[in-house]
C-alpha positions in Angstrom: -34.7 -12.7 17.6 -38.0 -11.3 16.4 -38.4 -9.1 19.4 -35.7 -6.6 18.5 -37.0 -6.3 14.9 -40.5 -5.7 16.2 -39.3 -2.9 18.5 -37.4 -1.1 15.6 -40.4 -1.6 13.3 -42.8 -0.2 15.9 -40.5 2.9 16.3 -40.3 3.4 12.6 -44.1 3.1 12.2 -44.6 5.7 14.9 -42.2 8.2 13.3 -43.6 7.5 9.9 -47.1 8.3 11.2 -45.8 11.7 12.2 -44.2 12.1 8.8 -47.4 11.3 7.1 -49.1 14.0 9.0 -46.6 16.5 7.7 -47.1 15.1 4.2 -50.9 15.3 4.3 -50.9 18.9 5.6 -48.2 20.3 3.4 -48.7 20.7 -0.4 -45.0 20.8 -1.1 -44.0 17.7 1.0 -43.4 14.3 -0.5 -44.1 11.0 1.2 -40.9 9.2 0.4 -38.5 11.8 2.0 -40.8 11.8 5.0 -40.5 8.1 5.4 -36.7 8.3 5.0 -36.5 11.0 7.7 -38.4 8.7 10.0 -35.7 6.0 9.5 -32.9 8.5 9.9 -34.4 9.7 13.2 -34.7 6.1 14.4 -31.0 5.6 13.7 -30.2 9.0 15.3 -31.9 7.8 18.5 -29.0 5.3 18.8 -26.4 8.0 18.5 -25.4 7.6 14.9 -25.0 11.0 13.1 -27.3 11.5 10.1 -27.9 14.3 7.6 -31.3 16.0 7.8 -32.2 18.8 5.5 -28.6 19.2 4.4 -27.4 19.5 8.0 -25.3 17.0 10.0 -27.2 16.1 13.1 -25.8 14.0 15.9 -27.9 15.0 18.9 -29.8 11.8 19.8 -33.5 12.2 20.7 -33.2 10.4 24.1 -37.0 10.5 24.5 -37.3 8.1 21.5 -34.3 6.1 22.9 -36.1 5.6 26.2 -39.4 4.7 24.3 -37.6 2.0 22.3 -35.9 0.7 25.5 -39.2 0.3 27.4 -40.9 -1.2 24.3 -38.1 -3.8 24.3 -38.3 -4.7 28.0 -41.5 -6.8 27.9 -40.4 -8.6 24.7 -37.1 -9.6 26.4 -39.0 -10.7 29.5 -41.4 -12.8 27.4 -38.4 -14.4 25.6 -36.8 -15.3 28.9 -40.0 -16.8 30.3 -40.4 -18.9 27.2 -36.8 -20.1 27.4 -37.3 -20.9 31.1 -40.4 -23.0 30.3 -38.6 -25.0 27.7 -35.3 -25.3 29.5 -36.5 -26.2 33.0 -35.0 -29.3 34.5 -36.1 -31.5 37.4 -33.9 -32.0 40.5 -33.7 -35.1 42.7 -36.9 -34.1 44.5 -38.8 -33.5 41.3 -38.8 -29.7 41.6 -38.3 -27.8 38.3 -35.4 -25.3 38.2 -33.4 -23.3 35.7 -29.9 -21.9 35.7 -30.9 -18.2 35.9 -27.5 -16.8 35.2 -26.9 -18.9 32.1 -30.5 -18.4 30.8 -30.3 -14.6 31.2 -26.9 -14.5 29.4 -28.2 -16.6 26.5 -31.5 -14.7 26.0 -30.0 -11.2 26.6 -27.0 -12.0 24.4 -29.2 -13.1 21.5 -31.5 -10.1 22.0 -28.6 -7.6 22.1 -26.7 -9.0 19.0 -29.9 -9.1 17.0 -30.9 -5.5 17.9 -27.4 -4.1 17.3 -27.1 -5.9 13.9 -30.5 -4.5 12.8 -29.5 -1.0 13.8 -26.2 -1.2 12.0 -27.8 -2.6 8.8 -30.4 0.2 8.8 -27.7 2.8 9.4 -25.6 1.4 6.6 -28.6 1.3 4.2 -29.2 5.1 4.9 -25.5 5.9 4.4 -25.1 6.7 8.1 -23.0 3.7 9.2 -20.5 4.5 11.9 -19.1 3.0 15.1 -21.6 5.0 17.1 -24.4 3.0 15.5 -22.7 -0.2 16.7 -22.2 1.2 20.2 -25.8 2.6 20.4 -27.3 -0.6 19.2 -25.3 -2.6 21.7 -26.2 -0.3 24.6 -29.9 -0.1 24.0 -30.2 -3.7 23.1 -28.0 -4.8 26.0 -29.8 -2.8 28.7 -33.2 -4.0 27.4 -32.1 -7.5 26.9 -30.4 -8.1 30.3 -32.8 -6.0 32.3 -35.9 -7.5 30.7 -34.6 -11.1 30.8 -33.7 -10.9 34.4 -37.0 -9.4 35.3 -38.9 -12.0 33.3 -37.6 -14.9 35.4 -37.1 -13.1 38.7 -33.3 -13.4 38.6 -31.5 -11.0 40.9 -27.7 -11.0 40.4 -27.1 -8.7 43.4 -27.9 -11.6 45.7 -24.4 -13.1 45.0 -22.6 -9.7 45.6 -20.8 -8.8 48.8 -23.1 -7.3 51.4 -21.5 -3.9 51.3 -21.9 -3.7 47.5 -25.6 -4.7 47.2 -26.9 -1.2 48.2 -24.7 0.7 45.7 -27.1 0.4 42.7 -30.0 1.7 44.7 -27.8 4.5 46.1 -26.7 5.5 42.7 -30.3 5.5 41.5 -31.4 7.8 44.4 -28.5 10.2 43.6 -29.2 10.2 39.9 -32.9 10.7 40.3 -32.3 13.6 42.7 -30.0 15.4 40.1 -32.5 14.7 37.3 -35.4 16.1 39.3 -33.3 19.2 39.9 -32.5 19.4 36.2 -36.2 19.1 35.4 -37.1 22.0 37.8 -34.3 24.2 36.4 -35.4 23.5 32.8 -39.1 24.2 33.7 -38.2 27.5 35.4 -36.0 28.6 32.4 -39.0 27.9 30.0 -41.3 29.9 32.3 -38.9 32.8 32.5 -38.4 32.8 28.7 -42.0 31.9 27.7 -42.4 35.1 25.6 -39.4 34.2 23.6 -40.4 30.6 23.2 -43.9 31.5 22.0 -42.5 34.2 19.7 -40.3 31.7 17.9 -43.1 29.2 17.6 -45.4 31.9 16.1 -42.7 33.1 13.7 -42.4 29.6 12.3 -46.1 29.7 11.4 -46.6 26.0 10.7 -50.3 25.9 11.4 -51.9 23.3 13.6 -49.9 20.4 12.1 -46.7 22.3 12.4 -47.4 23.0 16.1 -48.2 19.3 16.7 -44.9 18.3 15.1 -43.0 20.9 17.2 -44.5 19.6 20.4 -43.6 16.0 19.4 -40.0 17.2 18.5 -39.6 18.8 21.9 -41.0 15.7 23.7 -38.4 13.5 21.9 -35.7 15.8 23.1 -37.1 16.5 26.6 -34.6 14.2 28.4 -31.8 16.1 26.6 -33.1 19.4 27.9 -33.3 17.9 31.5 -29.8 16.6 31.3 -28.6 20.0 30.1 -30.3 21.5 33.2 -28.5 18.9 35.3 -25.1 19.9 33.9 -25.9 23.5 34.6 -26.9 23.0 38.3 -23.8 20.9 38.9 -21.7 23.9 38.0 -20.3 22.7 34.7 -22.8 24.6 32.6 -23.5 24.0 28.9 -22.4 25.2 25.5 -24.6 26.2 22.6 -22.0 26.4 19.9 -18.5 27.4 19.4 -17.4 29.9 22.0 -20.8 30.1 23.8 -21.2 29.2 27.5 -24.2 29.1 29.9 -23.3 28.7 33.6 -24.5 29.8 37.0 -22.3 32.9 36.8 -22.5 34.0 33.2 -24.3 33.6 29.9 -22.5 34.3 26.7 -24.3 33.1 23.5 -24.6 34.3 20.0 -27.3 33.6 17.4 -29.3 30.4 17.9 -31.5 28.4 15.6 -35.2 29.2 15.4 -36.2 26.3 17.6 -38.6 27.3 20.4 -36.7 25.6 23.2 -33.8 27.9 22.6 -36.0 30.8 23.8 -35.5 29.4 27.3 -31.8 30.4 27.2 -31.3 33.5 29.3 -30.0 36.7 27.7 -26.2 37.2 27.7 -24.8 38.8 30.8 -23.8 38.1 34.4 -26.1 35.8 36.3 -27.3 36.6 39.9 -25.1 35.1 42.6 -28.2 33.4 44.1 -28.0 30.9 41.3 -25.0 29.3 43.2 -27.5 27.8 45.6 -28.5 25.3 42.9 -25.2 23.5 43.8 -27.1 22.2 46.9 -29.0 19.8 44.6 -25.7 18.0 43.9 -24.9 17.9 47.7 -28.4 16.5 48.4 -27.9 13.9 45.7 -24.7 12.7 47.4 -26.4 12.7 50.8 -29.3 10.7 49.3 -26.8 8.0 48.2 -25.3 7.8 51.6 -28.7 7.6 53.3 -29.7 4.7 51.1 -26.4 2.9 52.0 -26.9 3.6 55.7 -30.5 2.4 55.8 -29.6 -0.7 53.8 -26.8 -1.6 56.3 -28.1 -0.5 59.7 -25.3 -2.2 61.6 -22.5 -1.0 59.3 -19.6 0.9 60.9 -19.2 4.6 60.2 -16.1 4.0 58.0 -18.1 1.6 55.8 -21.1 4.0 55.4 -18.7 6.9 54.6 -16.6 4.9 52.0 -19.6 3.2 50.3 -21.6 6.4 50.4 -18.7 8.2 48.7 -18.3 5.4 46.2 -22.0 5.5 45.3 -21.8 9.3 44.9 -18.8 9.2 42.6 -20.3 6.4 40.5 -23.6 8.3 40.2 -21.6 11.4 39.2 -19.8 9.5 36.5 -23.2 8.0 35.3 -24.8 11.5 35.1 -21.8 12.8 33.1 -22.2 9.8 30.8 -25.9 10.5 30.3 -25.2 14.2 29.6 -22.5 13.3 27.1 -25.0 11.1 25.3 -27.5 14.0 25.2 -25.0 16.3 23.6 -24.1 16.5 19.9 -23.9 18.6 16.8 -26.6 20.6 14.9 -24.5 21.3 11.8 -20.9 21.4 10.9 -20.1 25.0 11.7 -20.7 27.0 14.8 -23.3 24.6 16.3 -20.9 21.7 16.1 -21.4 21.0 19.9 -24.6 21.6 21.9 -25.0 20.3 25.4 -23.1 19.7 28.6 -19.6 21.1 28.9 -17.1 18.2 29.0 -14.7 17.4 30.6 -15.8 20.0 33.2 -18.9 18.0 34.1 -16.8 14.8 34.4 -14.8 16.6 37.2 -17.7 18.5 38.9 -20.3 15.8 39.1 -18.3 13.0 40.8 -16.5 15.5 43.0 -19.7 17.1 44.4 -21.6 13.9 44.8 -18.7 11.9 46.1 -17.6 14.4 48.8 -21.2 14.9 50.0 -21.7 11.1 50.0 -18.6 10.6 52.2 -19.7 13.5 54.6 -23.3 12.3 54.9 -22.2 8.6 55.3 -19.7 9.6 58.0 -22.2 11.7 59.9 -24.9 9.0 59.7 -22.5 6.3 60.9 -21.2 8.4 63.8 -24.7 9.4 64.9 -25.8 5.7 64.9 -22.6 4.7 66.8 -23.3 7.4 69.4 -26.9 6.2 69.6 -25.9 2.6 70.2 -23.3 3.7 72.8 -26.0 5.6 74.7 -28.3 2.6 74.6 -25.6 0.4 76.0 -24.9 3.0 78.8 -28.6 3.1 79.7 -28.8 -0.6 79.7 -25.8 -0.7 82.1 -27.5 1.8 84.4 -30.7 -0.1 84.4 -28.9 -3.3 85.3 -27.0 -1.8 88.3 -28.6 -2.6 91.7 -29.9 0.5 93.5 -28.6 1.8 96.8 -30.3 0.3 99.9 -32.9 2.6 101.4 -33.1 3.5 105.1 
């Protein structure tokens, strides 16, 4: 129960340190509001909307969310190992054993509920209590708790799954990582293309050295959000930067944007080159990657199984990507910038469709090629086993 509290305290101390830098370098800043903003950003990382500088903000800094998640993993693993050491029982032969499934559920459940309760209490104390704080606390605490506890005692629940299902998580991971890699490349190219605008906005803010450091940290906290926005763009759904604005492979139509350097990477309004449509190939490659993982994990599977499981993995990965992109979106104010991020429900249609169809096609092709290869091997073995004609 102390682990989740230590994670949240560590995150708040890290953010408070950054706030202290702003307080020390700015003659007009006060320490108490800086510490409060640190707590608000911590709550915001779990998806709960907060009010910062008079503006309603609900875009979660997923970089901070991931940091909290990976800080929590070793603590959950340690708790599981402690529970295993105290709860081990001896069997008839004297060997010590633990009920892995029950232990993981107990440790992870305690970790999750404690973490979520702490997040909800903190959000309520700041006047930012909402159902999103409950969901965010349960998701972050649950993922860290179950993943960390299972890893801590070496428990692998997939071993009890049906053989065809065991490869699906790895296949989903391969497809998701492929899309995220493509989103990172797209985002990096956009920043390079708009570098003059990005640096111009940063120079106009004129925050000095400390202001530049805080800007860099701010962008690092929101780096996963930027990558996920790029992923939504390359899957064809595009993104929106406020009411009525749209950025897709074919057109860019945006109005005035906040003076935040990363918005300098947004291309000018107008029609985009048709060559941008080639970025859809990243989604096709992601679905094919899922099918290849399924095929290599089940080398003797029939072509219908590789096609169906490859397609299922692609669809599931598409839904997962759409969920991540939805988590990365949010509001930056109550007016025109009430929604910034991936376009939904367009992405919820495009992502599973592209990855699912390519997963089915790649799985079918791989299964048929292997079937043909096995048939040729059988034919060759038959030829080799046939007695030769008698010679004169």
